[in-house]
FILUMKE-897947 format. One line per field, with one value per residue (C-alpha): residue in one letter; residue number from 1; x, y, z. Coordinates in steps of 0.02 Angstrom, whole numbers, m for minus. Example, Ala and Ser with C-alpha at 12.3 -4.5 7.8 and 13.67 -1.06 7.14 Angstrom:
<sites>
code = (A  S)
pos = (1  2)
x = (615  684)
y = (m225  m53)
z = (390  357)
</sites>
This chain:
<sites>
code = (M  I  T  Y  A  E  K  P  S  R  P  E  E  L  R  H  I  L  N  P  I  V  D  A  W  F  F  S  R  F  K  E  F  S  L  P  Q  L  Y  G  V  M  E  I  H  S  R  N  N  I  L  V  S  A  P  T  G  A  T  K  T  L  T  A  F  L  S  I  L  N  E  L  I  D  S  S  E  K  G  I  L  E  N  R  V  Y  C  V  Y  V  S  P  L  R  A  L  S  E  D  I  K  I  N  L  V  E  P  L  K  E  M  E  R  I  A  G  K  K  L  S  I  K  V  A  T  R  T  G  D  T  S  P  S  E  R  A  S  M  L  K  H  P  P  H  I  L  I  T  T  P  E  S  L  A  I  M  L  T  S  I  K  F  S  E  L  L  K  N  V  D  W  F  I  A  D  E  I  H  A  L  A  E  N  K  R  G  V  H  L  S  L  S  V  E  R  L  N  R  V  S  P  A  M  T  R  I  G  L  S  A  T  I  A  P  L  E  E  I  A  K  F  L  V  G  Y  E  N  R  K  L  R  S  C  K  I  V  D  V  Q  F  I  K  N  M  D  L  K  V  L  S  P  V  P  D  L  V  E  M  E  H  A  M  M  H  N  A  M  Y  A  L  I  D  D  L  I  Q  S  H  R  T  T  L  I  F  T  N  T  R  S  A  T  E  R  V  V  H  H  L  K  E  K  F  P  K  K  Y  A  E  N  I  G  A  H  H  G  S  L  S  K  S  L  R  H  I  T  E  N  R  L  R  K  G  E  L  K  V  I  V  S  S  T  S  L  E  L  G  I  D  I  G  Y  I  D  L  V  I  C  L  G  S  P  K  S  V  A  R  F  L  Q  R  A  G  R  S  G  H  K  L  H  D  T  V  K  A  R  I  I  V  L  D  R  D  D  L  V  E  C  A  V  L  L  K  S  A  I  E  K  K  I  D  K  I  H  L  P  R  N  C  L  D  V  L  A  Q  Q  I  H  G  M  S  L  E  Q  K  W  K  I  K  E  L  F  N  L  I  Q  Q  S  Y  C  Y  N  E  L  E  W  K  D  F  I  E  V  V  D  Y  L  S  G  K  Y  I  S  L  E  D  R  H  I  Y  A  K  I  W  Y  D  E  E  T  G  E  L  G  K  K  G  K  M  S  R  V  I  Y  M  T  N  I  G  T  I  P  E  E  S  Y  I  I  V  K  V  G  E  Q  I  I  G  H  V  D  E  A  F  L  E  R  L  H  R  G  D  V  F  V  L  G  G  E  K  Y  E  F  L  Y  A  K  G  M  V  A  C  V  N  A  S  V  Y  R  P  P  T  I  P  S  W  F  S  E  M  L  P  L  S  F  D  L  A  L  E  I  G  R  F  R  K  L  M  N  D  M  F  C  A  N  K  S  K  K  E  I  L  E  F  I  N  S  Y  L  Y  V  D  K  N  S  S  E  L  I  Y  D  Y  F  Y  Q  Q  F  N  Y  A  E  I  P  S  H  S  R  I  I  V  E  H  Y  S  D  D  N  S  K  R  K  I  V  V  F  H  T  L  Y  G  R  R  V  N  D  C  L  S  R  A  A  A  F  A  I  A  R  T  Q  H  R  D  V  E  I  G  I  N  D  N  G  F  Y  V  A  S  E  K  S  V  N  V  L  Q  A  F  N  L  I  K  S  Q  E  M  R  K  V  M  D  M  A  I  E  Q  T  E  V  L  K  R  R  F  R  H  C  A  S  R  A  M  M  I  L  R  S  Y  M  G  H  Q  K  R  V  G  R  Q  Q  V  S  S  M  I  L  L  N  A  V  K  R  I  N  P  N  F  C  I  L  K  E  A  R  R  E  V  L  E  D  L  M  D  I  G  N  A  A  K  V  I  E  G  I  E  Q  K  K  I  L  I  K  E  I  H  T  R  L  P  S  P  F  A  F  N  L  I  I  Q  G  F  T  D  V  M  K  I  E  D  K  V  E  F  I  R  R  M  H  Q  Q  V  L  A  K  I  K  V  K)
pos = (1  2  3  4  5  6  7  8  9  10  11  12  13  14  15  16  17  18  19  20  21  22  23  24  25  26  27  28  29  30  31  32  33  34  35  36  37  38  39  40  41  42  43  44  45  46  47  48  49  50  51  52  53  54  55  56  57  58  59  60  61  62  63  64  65  66  67  68  69  70  71  72  73  74  75  76  77  78  79  80  81  82  83  84  85  86  87  88  89  90  91  92  93  94  95  96  97  98  99  100  101  102  103  104  105  106  107  108  109  110  111  112  113  114  115  116  117  118  119  120  121  122  123  124  125  126  127  128  129  130  131  132  133  134  135  136  137  138  139  140  141  142  143  144  145  146  147  148  149  150  151  152  153  154  155  156  157  158  159  160  161  162  163  164  165  166  167  168  169  170  171  172  173  174  175  176  177  178  179  180  181  182  183  184  185  186  187  188  189  190  191  192  193  194  195  196  197  198  199  200  201  202  203  204  205  206  207  208  209  210  211  212  213  214  215  216  217  218  219  220  221  222  223  224  225  226  227  228  229  230  231  232  233  234  235  236  237  238  239  240  241  242  243  244  245  246  247  248  249  250  251  252  253  254  255  256  257  258  259  260  261  262  263  264  265  266  267  268  269  270  271  272  273  274  275  276  277  278  279  280  281  282  283  284  285  286  287  288  289  290  291  292  293  294  295  296  297  298  299  300  301  302  303  304  305  306  307  308  309  310  311  312  313  314  315  316  317  318  319  320  321  322  323  324  325  326  327  328  329  330  331  332  333  334  335  336  337  338  339  340  341  342  343  344  345  346  347  348  349  350  351  352  353  354  355  356  357  358  359  360  361  362  363  364  365  366  367  368  369  370  371  372  373  374  375  376  377  378  379  380  381  382  383  384  385  386  387  388  389  390  391  392  393  394  395  396  397  398  399  400  401  402  403  404  405  406  407  408  409  410  411  412  413  414  415  416  417  418  419  420  421  422  423  424  425  426  427  428  429  430  431  432  433  434  435  436  437  438  439  440  441  442  443  444  445  446  447  448  449  450  451  452  453  454  455  456  457  458  459  460  461  462  463  464  465  466  467  468  469  470  471  472  473  474  475  476  477  478  479  480  481  482  483  484  485  486  487  488  489  490  491  492  493  494  495  496  497  498  499  500  501  502  503  504  505  506  507  508  509  510  511  512  513  514  515  516  517  518  519  520  521  522  523  524  525  526  527  528  529  530  531  532  533  534  535  536  537  538  539  540  541  542  543  544  545  546  547  548  549  550  551  552  553  554  555  556  557  558  559  560  561  562  563  564  565  566  567  568  569  570  571  572  573  574  575  576  577  578  579  580  581  582  583  584  585  586  587  588  589  590  591  592  593  594  595  596  597  598  599  600  601  602  603  604  605  606  607  608  609  610  611  612  613  614  615  616  617  618  619  620  621  622  623  624  625  626  627  628  629  630  631  632  633  634  635  636  637  638  639  640  641  642  643  644  645  646  647  648  649  650  651  652  653  654  655  656  657  658  659  660  661  662  663  664  665  666  667  668  669  670  671  672  673  674  675  676  677  678  679  680  681  682  683  684  685  686  687  688  689  690  691  692  693  694  695  696  697  698  699  700  701  702  703  704  705  706  707  708  709  710  711  712  713  714  715  716  717  718  719  720  721  722  723  724  725  726  727  728  729  730  731  732  733  734  735  736  737  738  739  740  741  742  743  744  745  746  747  748  749  750  751  752  753  754  755  756  757  758  759  760  761  762  763  764  765  766  767  768  769  770  771  772  773  774  775  776  777  778  779  780  781  782  783  784  785  786  787  788  789  790  791  792  793  794  795  796  797  798  799  800  801  802  803  804  805  806  807  808  809  810  811  812  813  814  815  816  817  818  819  820  821  822  823  824  825  826  827  828  829  830  831  832  833  834  835  836  837  838  839  840  841  842  843  844  845  846  847  848  849  850  851  852  853  854  855  856  857  858  859  860  861)
x = (1  66  41  89  176  65  141  335  411  463  645  653  578  723  858  783  838  1007  1160  1243  1406  1277  1177  1336  1402  1257  1213  1410  1366  1181  1051  923  828  781  594  637  758  590  469  600  725  601  525  683  733  572  607  485  505  518  517  583  552  633  718  917  1019  867  963  908  1052  1072  895  928  1093  1071  961  1090  1241  1154  1131  1309  1381  1274  1319  1496  1499  1415  1542  1406  1452  1469  1596  1460  1359  1221  1189  1185  1172  1142  1157  1155  1339  1503  1538  1398  1457  1617  1552  1436  1594  1689  1532  1514  1708  1716  1571  1624  1799  1727  1617  1771  1849  1696  1700  1881  1908  1890  1720  1785  1634  1702  1637  1688  1643  1608  1595  1686  1823  1869  2026  2041  2142  2030  1889  1996  2013  1829  1801  1918  1849  1681  1622  1468  1406  1428  1413  1386  1292  1164  1277  1394  1261  1200  1384  1403  1249  1307  1487  1520  1611  1534  1373  1384  1416  1254  1158  1049  1077  969  941  953  956  924  972  911  771  679  846  841  641  620  748  801  933  791  706  865  897  712  745  930  834  701  864  952  785  787  942  896  697  707  786  714  711  737  694  777  708  712  549  442  278  188  266  144  217  396  356  280  432  546  454  385  258  253  132  65  23  113  223  193  295  269  296  386  336  427  464  435  504  647  608  610  655  608  569  580  662  664  828  743  580  530  575  532  565  754  881  992  1149  1066  966  1124  1227  1080  1063  1248  1241  1106  1194  1357  1262  1185  1341  1423  1293  1300  1455  1450  1318  1276  1211  1112  1087  977  1131  1315  1353  1267  1368  1530  1465  1403  1578  1662  1547  1555  1762  1750  1636  1691  1890  1932  1802  1802  1962  2023  1861  1732  1697  1602  1535  1432  1440  1553  1705  1829  1795  1949  1920  1749  1824  1937  1812  1686  1846  1884  1703  1693  1848  1774  1887  1762  1626  1525  1509  1414  1329  1193  1110  1257  1257  1075  1087  1145  1346  1418  1477  1494  1410  1307  1174  1112  1056  1030  912  954  782  658  691  547  480  436  531  691  678  670  809  909  862  877  1072  1074  1048  1115  1117  931  880  953  822  835  847  839  808  750  820  703  737  568  380  337  476  415  244  308  432  282  179  313  332  176  163  333  267  103  176  106  231  233  219  389  365  415  455  374  403  582  602  798  820  727  843  985  937  862  1057  1129  992  1040  1209  1171  1078  959  775  601  517  384  489  578  436  360  519  512  344  396  461  354  422  371  211  102  226  118  197  192  316  428  427  492  633  673  657  783  906  894  945  758  782  921  940  1008  1176  1196  1239  1340  1210  1204  1105  1154  1042  977  776  679  499  457  544  520  692  814  999  1179  1240  1425  1582  1597  1429  1481  1619  1495  1384  1507  1587  1430  1307  1234  1082  1179  1202  1348  1343  1459  1464  1397  1510  1412  1459  1418  1470  1634  1674  1676  1572  1576  1497  1340  1283  1167  1034  1018  1020  866  758  798  677  730  718  754  856  1000  1142  1334  1465  1358  1287  1126  1125  968  974  954  995  1112  1226  1297  1375  1361  1233  1227  1166  1134  1224  1100  976  870  737  764  812  677  784  883  1066  1027  871  947  1003  838  737  558  419  321  155  76  161  108  m80  m55  m1  m145  m268  m191  m202  m393  m415  m347  m439  m592  m555  m528  m693  m773  m705  m611  m517  m321  m333  m430  m327  m176  m234  m301  m124  m34  m158  m127  53  190  268  319  232  354  317  134  126  233  111  m28  40  79  m75  m177  m90  m116  m306  m328  m219  m290  m359  m283  m269  m277  m257  m451  m433  m325  m299  m254  m168  m138  m31  71  270  297  469  484  289  254  99  111  m20  33  m54  m50  m57  46  66  246  386  352  156  196  318  181  35  159  221  43  m20  117  95  m102  m60  63  m52  m210  m161  25  101  271  272  396  358  435  394  421  341  192  139  207  185  164  229  222  238  80  m91  m124  m278  m193  m340  m435  m281  m274  m461  m430  m317  m415  m373  m392  m283  m149  m19  m49  m12  127  220  185  246  419  449  570  636  818  752  703  859  966  849  856  1032  1030  902  980  1159  1062  987  1166  1106  1263  1407  1508  1662  1704  1867  1954  1907  1795  1680  1656  1499  1509  1513  1387  1261  1307  1272  1102  1039  1101  1012  850  818  862  736  592  606  597  439  398  350  515  524  674  613  450  549  626  467  390  552  524  336  345  506  561  385  233  97  4  m43  m49  m188  m280  m272  m346  m470  m517  m544  m645  m762  m771  m669  m542  m609  m520  m545  m451  m413  m313  m180  m63  78  118  24  138  117  181  345  461  407  405  580  673  742  811  917  1062  1081  1038  1155  1051  1047  944  832  785  775  662  542  535  482  349  295  276  177  72  53  2  m131  m203  m216  m297  m414)
y = (0  175  319  483  538  649  716  747  680  795  846  778  603  604  638  524  369  451  379  512  518  545  690  776  761  815  967  1014  1047  1092  1199  1075  940  988  947  772  722  752  650  520  469  383  300  217  179  92  10  59  74  256  375  538  674  849  966  975  1014  986  863  698  610  623  593  426  387  467  332  200  277  290  94  57  156  79  m82  m43  23  m132  m238  m315  m246  m398  m405  m386  m266  m188  m64  m48  123  132  279  318  415  353  533  532  372  455  608  491  404  564  638  475  440  631  622  454  520  669  545  449  614  636  470  463  295  193  141  46  74  54  120  67  101  m38  25  m10  105  5  m95  m288  m269  m158  m286  m428  m320  m293  m490  m489  m344  m313  m124  m100  27  m18  113  50  74  m27  m134  m169  m235  m349  m411  m432  m516  m643  m669  m840  m748  m567  m639  m710  m543  m476  m585  m510  m333  m217  m80  m23  148  203  378  492  366  489  464  284  250  336  208  47  57  75  m84  m173  m107  m150  m350  m336  m279  m421  m519  m435  m437  m648  m659  m515  m548  m418  m275  m87  8  186  309  486  579  760  862  728  648  533  490  358  270  302  237  76  57  58  m51  m183  m331  m482  m646  m517  m383  m208  m181  m57  121  291  431  599  739  897  947  1131  1183  1307  1476  1509  1656  1610  1722  1718  1865  1919  2015  2134  2231  2130  1975  1988  2146  2140  2118  1970  2057  2165  2014  1913  2057  2108  1922  1915  2083  2011  1852  1945  2068  1908  1822  1988  2020  1851  1756  1601  1560  1380  1409  1259  1248  1104  1036  1019  1118  1265  1240  1260  1404  1503  1480  1531  1699  1746  1744  1823  1973  1978  1945  2038  1952  1785  1688  1570  1579  1492  1299  1194  1033  910  719  740  799  674  607  678  848  858  809  952  1069  1006  1021  1202  1218  1162  1267  1410  1449  1465  1622  1533  1356  1318  1129  1044  913  821  936  908  763  785  784  927  1066  1192  1347  1406  1553  1577  1447  1520  1402  1470  1414  1315  1154  1075  1000  1056  925  967  1153  1128  984  1129  1275  1176  1167  1337  1387  1212  1230  1193  1379  1470  1524  1419  1563  1535  1617  1578  1686  1670  1719  1676  1699  1506  1489  1641  1565  1384  1448  1567  1423  1314  1449  1454  1271  1273  1406  1312  1155  1038  931  838  647  537  386  221  74  m91  m266  m243  m399  m365  m330  m491  m603  m535  m542  m720  m763  m695  m772  m939  m918  m916  m1082  m1210  m1124  m1194  m1087  m1054  m979  m870  m810  m758  m664  m584  m526  m453  m303  m167  m166  m352  m355  m378  m472  m613  m802  m805  m676  m748  m920  m849  m756  m924  m995  m911  m917  m1103  m1138  m1185  m1073  m1192  m1077  m942  m1041  m1003  m822  m893  m869  m1010  m1066  m981  m1081  m1250  m1284  m1450  m1421  m1584  m1544  m1363  m1322  m1197  m1163  m1104  m1177  m1191  m1148  m979  m910  m815  m742  m689  m628  m519  m434  m397  m328  m166  m85  75  59  86  225  291  410  366  400  489  450  513  367  303  494  527  688  693  610  611  531  392  463  579  453  365  502  492  427  399  553  670  817  869  995  940  1071  1181  1085  977  800  678  521  371  215  160  m3  m35  120  213  336  332  503  601  776  835  912  1060  1050  1129  1043  935  891  1001  955  971  860  724  823  919  881  844  939  839  794  871  1036  1025  1014  1172  1276  1209  1265  1440  1448  1402  1529  1659  1617  1616  1801  1851  1772  1866  2031  2078  2228  2244  2296  2143  2032  2099  2092  1910  1872  1969  1875  1704  1693  1773  1886  2065  2201  2182  1983  1992  2126  2008  1872  1967  2027  1840  1781  1933  1893  1721  1746  1891  1791  1606  1520  1486  1304  1213  1064  1023  1094  1056  1185  1087  1231  1222  1326  1322  1360  1468  1438  1242  1217  1105  1099  1098  1057  1105  995  1115  980  1045  867  883  787  605  617  713  592  439  555  611  431  370  503  464  288  307  421  285  145  235  365  279  443  473  631  745  768  878  884  982  998  1103  987  921  955  842  908  841  907  806  835  727  725  728  742  609  508  563  519  347  317  236  233  39  26  139  11  m90  57  109  m66  m54  117  88  m95  m25  135  161  186  13  m67  42  0  m180  m175  m103  m226  m372  m328  m310  m485  m536  m601  m485  m484  m327  m426  m591  m709  m532  m446  m300  m295  m124  m40  m34  m224  m253  m163  m263  m403  m353  m311  m486  m554  m437  m546  m709  m689  m616  m786  m878  m765  m594  m563  m634  m580  m457  m382  m348  m269  m165  m109  m82  32  137  163  183  239  333  400  416  318  283  476  486  357  451  601  487  434  612  657  498  568  750  804  867  956  974  1126  1155  1328  1386  1522  1613  1613  1516  1577  1647  1503  1390  1496  1393  1226  1280  1347  1228  1133  1281  1336  1242  1302  1481  1581  1634  1822  1749  1644  1789  1897  1778  1759  1946  1962  1818  1912  2087  2006  1927  2097  2175  2024  2078  2267  2226  2112)
z = (m8  m48  71  113  273  356  513  538  701  834  842  1035  954  830  961  1072  943  904  981  1080  959  810  902  940  765  691  796  779  585  577  697  678  568  392  346  244  418  528  392  344  482  598  457  409  589  606  432  334  145  93  m54  m13  m149  m111  m201  m227  m84  30  133  51  65  243  285  204  293  465  539  452  517  693  705  638  762  903  855  842  1022  1069  992  888  717  595  447  308  192  300  164  m32  m109  m285  m400  m588  m606  m546  m492  m380  m298  m269  m194  m73  m23  26  111  224  262  314  442  508  547  647  739  791  845  946  1011  1049  962  797  764  622  502  324  161  m16  m190  m319  m500  m660  m599  m462  m482  m449  m304  m223  m263  m185  m31  m19  m18  130  228  158  172  279  172  m14  m132  m328  m503  m566  m671  m544  m423  m556  m578  m389  m378  m507  m442  m333  m216  m190  m196  m10  52  m13  96  233  168  291  175  m12  m62  m236  m255  m408  m429  m548  m681  m668  m678  m839  m935  m962  m831  m700  m774  m733  m576  m520  m563  m476  m322  m334  m330  m190  m90  m113  m19  111  133  281  174  179  19  26  m128  m155  m308  m352  m400  m497  m550  m525  m349  m322  m482  m433  m263  m343  m449  m295  m185  m315  m261  m150  m178  m312  m176  m184  m46  85  49  144  25  83  m30  40  m163  m134  37  m35  m78  m275  m379  m560  m712  m899  m977  m1167  m1212  m1336  m1341  m1502  m1525  m1726  m1796  m1701  m1829  m1774  m1733  m1610  m1531  m1516  m1427  m1329  m1255  m1222  m1139  m1041  m993  m946  m829  m749  m724  m651  m528  m450  m373  m468  m616  m708  m879  m961  m1157  m1255  m1352  m1329  m1480  m1412  m1241  m1335  m1439  m1285  m1205  m1367  m1378  m1194  m1209  m1386  m1338  m1171  m1151  m996  m916  m958  m993  m851  m739  m871  m921  m1024  m971  m1071  m1118  m1269  m1151  m1094  m914  m847  m918  m840  m666  m670  m722  m575  m463  m513  m477  m310  m274  m324  m469  m596  m607  m747  m816  m959  m976  m1097  m978  m900  m720  m690  m590  m391  m407  m280  m389  m256  m224  m362  m337  m519  m653  m817  m950  m1133  m1213  m1157  m1034  m1113  m948  m776  m676  m787  m763  m583  m568  m681  m555  m399  m430  m363  m191  m136  41  129  174  10  m119  m291  m426  m612  m759  m929  m1078  m1244  m1410  m1510  m1471  m1470  m1338  m1238  m1233  m1199  m1049  m974  m957  m900  m771  m706  m687  m586  m473  m456  m426  m576  m631  m792  m776  m816  m939  m853  m972  m937  m979  m1082  m1152  m1195  m1018  m959  m1064  m985  m813  m845  m906  m736  m633  m710  m667  m475  m455  m543  m558  m559  m709  m607  m455  m572  m642  m490  m443  m607  m576  m405  m520  m542  m724  m744  m635  m794  m884  m995  m986  m1162  m1179  m1033  m1117  m1295  m1197  m1113  m1277  m1354  m1209  m1217  m1396  m1455  m1623  m1704  m1861  m1741  m1719  m1909  m1844  m1691  m1563  m1453  m1303  m1125  m1012  m1027  m1002  m972  m1002  m928  m752  m768  m732  m811  m761  m840  m994  m1050  m977  m1055  m1001  m858  m941  m1087  m957  m845  m1007  m1092  m949  m981  m1052  m1118  m1286  m1383  m1512  m1633  m1804  m1957  m2117  m2246  m2429  m2601  m2705  m2633  m2574  m2401  m2351  m2165  m2014  m1911  m1761  m1751  m1664  m1795  m1933  m1853  m1890  m2086  m2196  m2386  m2469  m2319  m2359  m2218  m2232  m2200  m2206  m2282  m2430  m2453  m2466  m2505  m2394  m2496  m2389  m2257  m2245  m2079  m2022  m2199  m2248  m2447  m2517  m2651  m2686  m2825  m2730  m2760  m2629  m2443  m2292  m2198  m2038  m1946  m1893  m1726  m1733  m1642  m1489  m1470  m1301  m1322  m1236  m1115  m1161  m1002  m1026  m1207  m1146  m1030  m1161  m1269  m1121  m1126  m1322  m1302  m1168  m1286  m1424  m1327  m1285  m1470  m1509  m1360  m1451  m1282  m1283  m1283  m1114  m1056  m1133  m1071  m907  m913  m979  m835  m700  m772  m834  m710  m851  m848  m974  m1099  m1122  m1100  m1250  m1349  m1323  m1356  m1528  m1570  m1541  m1605  m1779  m1761  m1737  m1876  m1998  m1977  m1822  m1653  m1617  m1454  m1345  m1402  m1571  m1728  m1859  m2018  m2132  m2323  m2426  m2574  m2577  m2734  m2741  m2738  m2800  m2661  m2579  m2388  m2255  m2076  m1921  m1797  m1654  m1494  m1416  m1399  m1524  m1461  m1494  m1665  m1722  m1718  m1784  m1942  m1981  m1978  m2082  m2207  m2197  m2233  m2372  m2473  m2433  m2489  m2613  m2677  m2643  m2559  m2447  m2367  m2169  m2046  m1860  m1700  m1529  m1603  m1745  m1901  m2095  m2249  m2412  m2580  m2763  m2821  m2746  m2612  m2484  m2327  m2204  m2300  m2260  m2076  m2037  m2091  m1934  m1784  m1605  m1596  m1736  m1704  m1640  m1792  m1910  m1822  m1824  m2006  m2017  m1932  m2010  m2149  m2047  m1995  m1812  m1803  m1871  m1767  m1601  m1648  m1640  m1462  m1408  m1480  m1380  m1224  m1248  m1275  m1459  m1524  m1400  m1384  m1308  m1342  m1286  m1247  m1428  m1434  m1579  m1666  m1664  m1851  m1850  m1735  m1852  m1994  m1884  m1820  m1991  m2050  m1891  m1910  m2064  m1989  m1834  m1948  m2044  m1876  m1816  m1873  m1693  m1632  m1432  m1460  m1619  m1528  m1404  m1524  m1601  m1418  m1359  m1531  m1514  m1335  m1252  m1401  m1465  m1358  m1446  m1293  m1297  m1486  m1481  m1355  m1448  m1618  m1491  m1428  m1621  m1638  m1500  m1551  m1400  m1504  m1663  m1839  m1937  m2108  m2166  m2319  m2310  m2450  m2327  m2171  m2015  m1883  m1753  m1913  m1951  m1842  m1898  m2084  m2071  m1952  m2110  m2164  m2026  m2074  m2259  m2202  m2084  m1928  m1974  m2139  m2063  m1941  m2086  m2181  m2027  m2016  m2201  m2186  m2039  m2124  m2262  m2135  m2042  m2219  m2244  m2086  m2120  m2291  m2186)
</sites>
């Protein structure tokens, strides 16, 4: 049963349970207990499962460890401290693991000084960076608190010697659980925790999360099921205990008519002003390339202010460079640091008093996590500014800010029934012991991620692992387990089975760059995530030139250089963060309210008053928002969450007919809707069309006449899954994702007999393997999982089907309009592909010209 902790403990109650040494140490460092501690410490002391949700710097980690350290010190003083692992702490980041170790070892040393004796409580880290000698030392002298990662935990559970140390663990802590639950690392961890619980049946589970929703689902993910019943869990929800100073800023009074150079200079002048008026500033961009660009421009524009005191931090930098930057930040040597997403999680980076987000963070939860990096101490104010450079961003960020202030958090997606991860974990469990098949199935169903796993899918995975499909041996895929159907037992098979498992474990796919070729000539490189988005005929820009995508073979993309059409896919598309579905609906609701006011002939003054009362924006921003909606209403129609506007116009330059669907549901939903529409057109009208998407909608373009809306109306909510399965069947995204899934399921081995298989060879193997499994069964378990991953995790077929259902039930209306030029709401969607082939100033000028033409049309009206 999931319940919320309603009443905090009194401070004297907590002091009563604390050992005098712990009590003396705590009040030598802190004046009082924090709210998370008043709610959580007693629950952990009472051995209750608990999920603590609080902002960064709200003492979540100390809340988790205070009761545990208290009991360990108590046992040490009484001479009953055993030589075993009492607590397992898991975090998604190795850097965070090292932070926690430091933050535990220092307090323990201080407690020993207070006690005047050795307490002998050992803390150790076991990750991929741990040396063989350190691992051997752990076997002889087990740590009382073991800090690790999801992958290393799975390895330890399978290790013959180390698994003995994990029996009768008292506490399991999952830190940054929100960052694990939304991907396959979390799915993998959920099964590892059930394996750990099997040998430690009295284990208490503790989850630590930043601001996230839905908390009930995260709690279920943490505790799982026992005997088909949900385990109990208390939720401590103190997500908004810190004061927040949040604002949306526009660097210029007009986001359309201002020349690019002036807007660019104004933005950097604003950034510089904000940095100089604070001690240390953290700037978040949404792409790695933007991170480097911001650092470069700040150094170039203000050389006397920024030289050695500025740093960049993102995933493409080496680990050593990132560590150097983190250490310099902790020491206070940096005035400003610019990051993409790599500093969102809670590693200790020292004092930061301002966070700047350049552009929309795309989700309320992400914004609050980013903002929470400022004011890291408990009573500090969280201070963040979002700087916007176009009107779509302004509206989006204004609504995002409203949701953040009013505590409306968007929900994260938790993957379920991942068959590739299941295959990997069954392989690992077979190395532990001989299993009864029903016993194994019941253990797997204890995980929240597999509670609804069907027996049929489970047996298909077992059949694959046990070598039932003999034809796979032609692809060097051999049985990893044995399974006796008569006795219903299974176990490990082969001498190499353990080595194969240990050297290929994990869920994070290996990625590489794709070579782009025209014939035999190499043009350059793009990343794999970008290639996933390409359809045959898509046009993109590389090195300033346009290329048409033809096909991919292994790690090579073959293209045509003779292209006269504009680009359809921007080069930074693969790095874009998708707008959350919940935030998209909130923006849609605001659009509807604005449309209602215009339809009711409300005056400008009344509408401005509404904007100022509804959103948390300044006078200039409210004027910009009013103008944007005024122009859209008078030139076309205002779309919303409950009304889709289908806008037809012709591009005079390329002679293409373009149909824009104003579907503000986020890019993941629009990816589904656009592909389903293109598939329906291909099937019913035998036309190949070009599609482009963003968070606000999608467009369909063709040189020949097509009835797009007729095809779109053929899509039915009940058949959405079937349609999308067919729509993605021959796509690059399915081929790439199948490789990822086959690698997780150990059909393709990254490492074997000491040799590493390069990503290119893995991809070639996977394409041959894909055809092989289709011959066995078009719905082979790992191929089925690849389709599920594409449609549910990468895209959002669930909410896309809900949109179609809303149309069927007339809850969402569709209205067609015809325009000579794209309407203001369509500008960014239509022009996004041009961004690479045009200089940014030309893009701004292009939008300005369209804007002026639209204004002229409105005046004529």
